[in-house]
N, C-alpha and C positions, 0 to 999 in steps of 0.2 A: 557850530555847524548850521548851515542853512538848508532847509528842506525844500523839495520840489514844490511848485505852486499847487494849491488846492483851489477849487472854485470858491469855497467859503471857509473861513475860520470863525468858530464861535468861541468867544472868550467868556467862560462861565458856564458850569454844568449844573446849574439849578434847573428847575422844571421849565422855565421859559427858554433857556438856552437849549436844553435837550429837545424840546418840541420844535424849535426853529431848525435845529440840525436834522431831526427826523423828517420833517416836511421837505426840506431841501434834498435830502438823500432820496426820498420817495420820488422827487422830481428829476432824479438822475444826476444830481450834482455831487461832486466829490467834496466831502465835508470833514473837518477835524474840529473836535471839541477840546478846548484847553481848560482844565479845571485845576485850580490852585491846591485844593485839598486832596486827601487820599481816596475820596469817593465822590461820586456825583449825587445830585439830589438836593443840594442846599439844605434848607431847614426842614424839608420833608424827608424824614429819616426815622426808621424804626429799628430798635436794637432789642436784643434778648438779654434778660437778666434772670438766669435760671428758667423757671416756668412762667415768667412774666414777659410781656412785650411792651416796650416803652416807646412812646412817640416823642421825638425831640421837638417837633413843631405841631402843625395842625393834625387833628385826629380824624376828621371826616370831611366829606364834601356834600353839598346839597343836591336834592333832586333837581333843582333849577340850574345847576352848574352846566349849562349847555356846552361850553368849551371842553370841559372834562369828558362829558358823554361823547362828544364828537371825537376826541382823542381815543377814547376806549373803543369806539366803533372802528376808527381807522386802524387801530392796533389789533382788532379782533379779540378784545379782552372784556367785552361787556359781561360775559358769563362769569368772570372772576370777581365781580362785585358782590359784596354782602351788605345787607341792610342792618342798620343798628337795631337793637332790641326796642320793643315798644316803650320801655321806661325812658328812653332818650328824649321823649317829647316833654318830659317834666324838667323844669329848670327852677332854680331857687335864687332869691335875693335876700340878703341879710338886712333886717331892720328891727330896731327895738329889742336887741338881744336874742333874736331867733330867726330861723330861716322861714321864708314865706314862698310858697309855690307861685310862680307867675300864672295868673289865671288863663285858661285856654277855652273857657266856655262862658256864656252870659251868667249862669248861676254861680260859677266860681268867681267871676268878677264881682258880683254882688256880695258874696261872702268874704272875699279876701280882706285881710287886715294889712296887706302890703301898702295900700293907699287909704287915706281918709276919704270920707264922702266928698269933701271939697275937691280932693285930687281926682276922684272918680268922675265927678261931674265935669271937671275941666277936660278930662280925656274924652268923655262922651260928646262934648261940645266941639271937638276938633273939626268935624266936617262943616260946621257953620261958622267957624272963626274966619275972619278975613284972610285972604292970601296975601302974600307980600314977600315972596322969595327975592333976596338981594344977593348980588354977586359977592359982597363982602360979609355975608353971614358967617359967623363961627357956628360950630355945632351947638354950643350953648345957646346962642341967639335963636337958632332954628328950633331946637327942641323946646325951649321955654315958650316960644310963640305958639307952637302947635300943641304942646301937651300941658303947659303950666309947670309950676315949680316942682311939685311932687313927681309928676311923670317924667320931667327932665332929669331929676336927681335919681330916682329909684328904678326907672326903666331905661331911659335913654343914656343916662350917665354911666350906668354899669355896662350897658351894651357897648358904648364907646371904649370903656376900659377893657372889655373882653376882646375886642377886635384889634384895637390900636395900642393898648397900654398907654394911652395918651391923655393929654389935657384937652377937654372939649372946648375950653375957651381959646385955644390956639389952633385947633383943627378947623379947616374950612368945611362948611356943610356942603357946598357945591363940589369940593374936591374929594372929601372923605366919604360922603354919602350922596353921590350924584343922583341915584334913583329917587331917594326921598325928596331931595331938593327939587328935582324936576316934577315929581308928583304935585308938589305945591305950586310950582311955576305954571304947569300946564292945566291943572284941574282946580287950583285954588285951595286944595286940601290934600294932605298926605294920604288920608284914608280913601277919599274918592279917587285919587290918582292911582293908588295901589290896586283898587278894584278894577279900574279900566285896564291897567297894565296886565294883571293876571288873566283877564278874559282874552286880551289880545295874544298873550304869550301861549295860552292854551291852544288857540287856533293855529298859531305859528308852529308850535312843536308838533302838533298833529300833522300838519302839512309837510313838515320835514321828516316825518317818520319816526319821531321819538316816542317811546312808550310812556304812558302816563305814570308818573312816580311821585311818591311823597316820602318825606323823612330824610334821614342822614345815611351816608354810605361810606364804606371803606373796602378793604380786601382781607382775605385770610392772610395773616402775616403782617398786617398793618398798612397804613397809608404809604409807607416807604416803598411798597411794591409799585406804586405809580411811576416814579422815575426809573425804577429798575426795569419795568416793562419797556419803557422807551429806550433805555440803554441797551437792553438785549436786542432790540430791533436794529439799533445802530451798529452794534458789534464792537469788539475790542479795538479793531483797527481804526475806528473813527473817534476814539476817546483817549486822551492823554491826561492822567491824573498826576498830582504833584508837579504841575506845570504852571507855575505862577507867571503872570505876564507883567512886564515892567512898563512897556510902552508900545506905541505903534506909529508908523509913519507911511506916507504915500511915496512910492518910488515908481515913477512913470505910470504904467497901467496896473500895477499891482500894489498890494499892501505888504509891508514888512512888519511882522509882529515879533517883538523882542522879549524873550523869556528872562526871568530874574537869574537863571542859572547860566546865562550866556548863549543858550540856544536861540535860534530864530527860525521863523516859518514865513512862508509867502503864500498869498492868496489873492484872488481877484476881488474878493469882498470880505467884509468882516461884520459879524453880529456881536456887538458889545452887550453882553448879558450879565455883567458883574454887578454886585450891589453898588449903590451910589458912592460910598467912600472910595472903593477900589476903582470904580469906573472913572471917578474924578482924577485919581492918581495916574491911571493909564492915559487919559486924554490930556494931561497937563502940558506936555511938550507939543502936542498937535494943535490944540485949541484951548487956550487958557480961559476964554469966556465960557465955553461949554463946561469945562472942568469946574469953574467957579459955581455955576448953577448947581451942578451935581453935589459939590462939597457942602453947599448950604442946606441941603435937604436934611432936616433933623432925623435921627434914628433912635428909637426907644431901646434902651438896654434892658434885657429881660433874663432872669434866671429861671430855669425850669427844674423843679424839685419833685421827684417821684417818691412817694411813700408806699411801701409794700408791707403787708402784714395780715394778721388775723383779726377780723372784726369781733368786738366784744360787746356790741350793742347795736341798736337800730341805726342804720344809715338810710336816709330817705332815698327812695328809688328815683333815678333821674340822670340827666346828663351831667349836672354839676351845679355849682353855686357861684354867684358873684357878690362882691362886697363893695358898697358905695364908699367913696372917699370920706374921710373924717368920721369913721366909725371905729377908730382905735385899732385897726388892723394894718399891717404892712403888706400882707398877701393880697393879690388882686382877685383871686378866685381859685376854684378847684374843679377839676373834671373827674367825675367818678368813672374812670376808664374801664374798670372791671364790669360795670353795668352796661356798657355799650355793645361789646362784642365778646363772645364766649371764650376766645382764645387769649384774652389779655391777662388773665390771672388764674391761678389754680382755684378749684372749687373751695368755697368757704373762706377765701382770702380776698382782700381788697387791694386795688391799685389806684391811688389818687395822684393826679398830676396837678401840681400847684405852681402858680405863676407869681413871681415877686419882682419888683423893680418898676420899670416904666418911667415915664417922664416926671412923675411926682416923687420917685424914689430911685434916681439914677445910679446911686452908689451901691445899691444892693448887690449888683453883680460882682462887686469888688470884695465882698465879704468872704471870709474863709468858708470852707465846707462845714466846719464845726459851727460857725456862727449862723450860717444859713439853715443848717439842720435844726439848731435850737429855736430860731425864730419860727420856722415853718411848723415844727412839731408842736410847739406851744400853741400857736394860733389854730392849727388843725384841731387840737383837743378842745380849744375854746369854742370852735365852730360846730364840731361834730361829736364831741365827747372823747373820752380817752380810749384808745385802741392800741393793741400790741403792734408796734412797728418793728419789723424784722430786718428790713433793708431800706436804704436810702440811696438814690442815685441823683446826681446833679449835673446839669448842663448849663453853660453860660453863653449868652448871645449878646456881646457888647453892642452890636449894631443889628438888632432884631427886626424892627418894624419901622418902615418909613412913615414919617408924620406929614400928612398932606395938609398943608396950611392954607390959609385963605387965598393967597396968590399962586398956589401950586399950578392950577391950569395954565395961567399965563407964563409961569416959569418953564413948564414943560413945552408949551408952544414955542417959546423962544429957544429952548434947547434943541427942539426938532429942526427949527430953521437953521441954526448953527451947524448941526450935524449934516443937514442937506447940502451944505457947501463942500462936503467931502464925499465925492462919488463912491458908491459901493460900501458905505458905512451906515449901519442902522443900529437902533437900540432895542433892547427887550428887558423886561423886568417888572417886578410888582410895584415899583415906585411910579410908573407912568400913568396908570389909570385906576389903580386900586390894589389892595394887598391880599385879596382872596386867592386861593389856589386857582379858581376858575379864571380870574382875570389875568393871572400870571401865564396860564396856559394860552389864553387868548392873545396875550402879548407875543408869545412865541410864534403862533400862527401868523400874526400880522407882520412880524419881522421876516419870516420866511417868504411871505408873498412879496414884500418889498424887495428883498434880495433877488428872488427869482425873476422879478420883472426887470431889475437892473441887469442881470446876467443875460437875459433874452435880448435886451436892447443893445448889448455890447457885441 
């Protein structure tokens, strides 16, 4: 059955697609979101397990997440935000058989045993090291040049793992960490560039009316409330779940969107907000060159394992811990979720979210629940001591995180040029400019602006 035309069909109900749909709806456009799964929100999803609240994907957003704050202001939901506990400012890295707090003050930097004195001096020298940002820098190249070997391994390397679950020797510095790369390019130093940037952003945010904030944030009920807020504004009539899309084609002045179940929809424009592998499949019959670019974007597979139980010893206060590669662990890191927000676990109990897999261990997601539970509980005990684990919950993401490689900016530019040959079609998603929640939200805003401009010109 073919539905009557809409102004816009959004394929994919993750946060980028939802934001695009919301903005277009606010502009007076008739919009339909088609989501293949039984719920919207993508990887931003909070579930309940008894008295615990489990995050399937990201747990928080930053004070500097301007796109998220813009969205909350548009939705009238700024008052729904809750700040993470003060303990969240503490983070740990594993080295030499123990956890070391990342230093957050000059005195802590002097005292820390996370780095040797040689490593500390290399970090302190960063502002006077010669600049040399190159387009073909990998993340490894970049952080070795700026921080030295220890800083690159124990600070930057774990940072890369925590964000991308990736291989820093394959990620592009310019693509995966554009702010850092541009700090060096523009100021000759990452630290000097960061100071300039923060000063400028402080003035910019004040001029835009944003309140000064610091730290990490979420919502009562979890970060999954963010896509729920947007979906509530859109309304049930604008969202179809369990509506997988097979392909799309241009028919005269409209787009025909074909569902896998035989249903079809028509619209004057389309926002393709599906993840790269699915977007490639949808575009295959329309533009094989664009589809090929999307299909070549590597995706890190990640399994998320939640351990719930009663603490029987000291767990350090903080956000969590990261583990450098080649330290005898398969897990990438752990988030101490119960320490971030009061509603995440019952009093006296812990909720630890552990990540395993990524580009160095891609087969981990194929392990059985029993195998994953054994690996994770053993390594959790080795990292934090033995605690009583009462429940385990596992989620697998075979295509979790786009890997933005050295040539990613050029590939995305080529992709956008190809898509521009199809009037009324645009893209949204976290693979375009960066994987953070903030950049995904920004991608949705940009897609909505492009489509609204197209519809006005028609």
